[in-house]
C-alpha positions as CSV (number, residue, x, y, z in Angstrom):
1,M,96.6,85.9,102.4
2,R,99.9,87.8,101.3
3,Q,101.3,85.2,98.4
4,Y,104.9,85.6,96.8
5,T,106.1,84.5,93.7
6,L,110.0,84.2,94.1
7,P,113.1,83.5,91.9
8,Y,114.9,81.5,94.9
9,E,113.9,79.1,97.8
10,P,113.5,81.3,100.7
11,S,114.8,80.4,104.0
12,A,112.4,80.1,106.9
13,F,112.4,83.9,107.6
14,E,114.6,87.0,106.7
15,Q,115.6,89.8,108.7
16,L,113.6,93.0,107.5
17,V,114.3,96.6,109.3
18,N,113.3,97.9,112.4
19,G,113.3,94.1,114.2
20,L,110.8,92.6,111.7
21,F,111.0,89.3,110.5
22,R,109.1,87.9,107.1
23,V,108.5,84.4,107.6
24,F,107.4,82.3,104.7
25,Y,105.3,79.6,104.8
26,N,103.2,77.1,102.4
27,V,106.3,77.3,100.1
28,E,105.8,75.0,97.0
29,K,108.4,74.9,94.2
30,S,107.1,75.3,90.5
31,S,108.3,76.3,87.5
32,E,107.5,79.2,84.9
33,T,108.0,79.4,81.1
34,I,108.7,82.9,79.8
35,T,107.9,83.1,75.6
36,T,109.7,86.1,74.1
37,T,109.4,87.2,70.4
38,D,112.0,88.8,68.9
39,E,111.8,91.4,65.9
40,E,111.4,88.7,63.1
41,G,108.8,87.0,64.9
42,H,110.9,84.1,66.3
43,E,109.7,82.9,69.8
44,T,112.1,81.7,72.5
45,S,111.0,79.9,75.4
46,E,113.0,79.7,78.9
47,T,111.7,77.4,81.7
48,H,113.2,78.1,85.4
49,D,112.4,77.3,88.8
50,I,110.1,79.4,91.0
51,W,108.9,79.1,94.5
52,L,105.3,80.2,95.6
53,C,104.4,80.9,99.2
54,N,102.9,83.0,101.7
55,A,104.5,85.3,104.1
56,V,103.7,87.1,107.5
57,D,106.0,89.7,109.2
58,I,106.5,89.8,112.7
59,E,108.5,91.7,115.2
60,G,111.7,89.7,116.6
61,P,113.4,88.3,118.2
62,M,112.7,84.6,116.1
63,N,113.4,82.7,119.2
64,E,110.2,80.5,121.5
65,S,108.7,83.7,122.5
66,A,107.9,84.6,119.1
67,Y,105.7,81.6,119.0
68,A,102.4,83.1,119.9
69,R,102.9,85.9,117.3
70,L,104.2,84.0,114.6
71,V,101.0,81.4,115.1
72,S,98.8,84.5,115.3
73,A,100.1,86.1,112.2
74,I,99.6,83.2,110.0
75,I,95.9,82.5,111.5
76,R,95.4,86.3,110.9
77,D,96.8,85.9,107.6
78,K,93.7,84.0,106.2
79,Y,90.9,84.6,108.8
80,T,90.1,88.1,110.2
81,V,88.8,88.1,113.5
82,D,85.2,88.7,112.4
83,D,85.6,85.3,110.2
84,E,86.6,83.5,113.4
85,L,83.8,84.8,115.4
86,A,81.4,83.9,112.7
87,L,82.8,80.4,112.6
88,E,82.1,80.1,116.5
89,R,78.7,80.9,115.9
90,H,78.1,78.4,113.8
91,A,80.0,75.9,115.7
92,R,77.8,76.7,118.6
93,K,74.5,76.0,116.3
94,G,76.2,72.9,114.8
95,D,76.4,74.3,111.2
96,H,79.3,74.7,108.9
97,A,81.2,71.7,110.3
98,E,83.7,71.5,107.1
99,E,84.5,75.2,107.5
100,I,85.2,74.8,111.0
101,A,87.3,71.7,110.5
102,E,89.3,73.3,107.7
103,H,90.0,76.5,110.3
104,D,91.1,74.2,112.8
105,D,93.4,72.0,110.4
106,F,94.8,75.5,109.3
107,A,95.6,76.5,113.0
108,E,96.9,73.2,113.7
109,A,99.2,73.6,110.6
110,A,99.9,76.9,111.8
111,K,101.1,75.8,115.4
112,T,103.1,72.7,114.0
113,F,105.0,75.3,111.2
114,A,105.8,77.7,114.0
115,K,107.2,75.1,116.3
116,S,109.5,73.9,113.7
117,V,110.9,77.4,112.4
118,L,111.5,78.4,115.9
119,G,113.2,75.1,116.9
120,M,110.7,73.9,119.4
121,E,110.7,70.4,118.2
């Protein structure tokens, strides 16, 4: 998954070039402390807010028609097609129930997030 550390709180999405949009999800506020040492050996620490998040790029427009593309992009950001096929095989065998439940929860969260970002709630 593409992870970003940003010095600002990102909006839900931002427009890039050529009709692409970067959508930020799993946004968490954190802090970072940077310590520097001057020429005399004195340390100075500075703490500031940062935002940790994941992001996917999709083609616009960012309206209800983007729902399927956005959900798919978020799921593909974490799971490859091969990963999902393996989970399907395990499900048929009754194996890996915890991994399958984690995948299903992630997919449902992606759907909920996409609806929220696209104003479909």
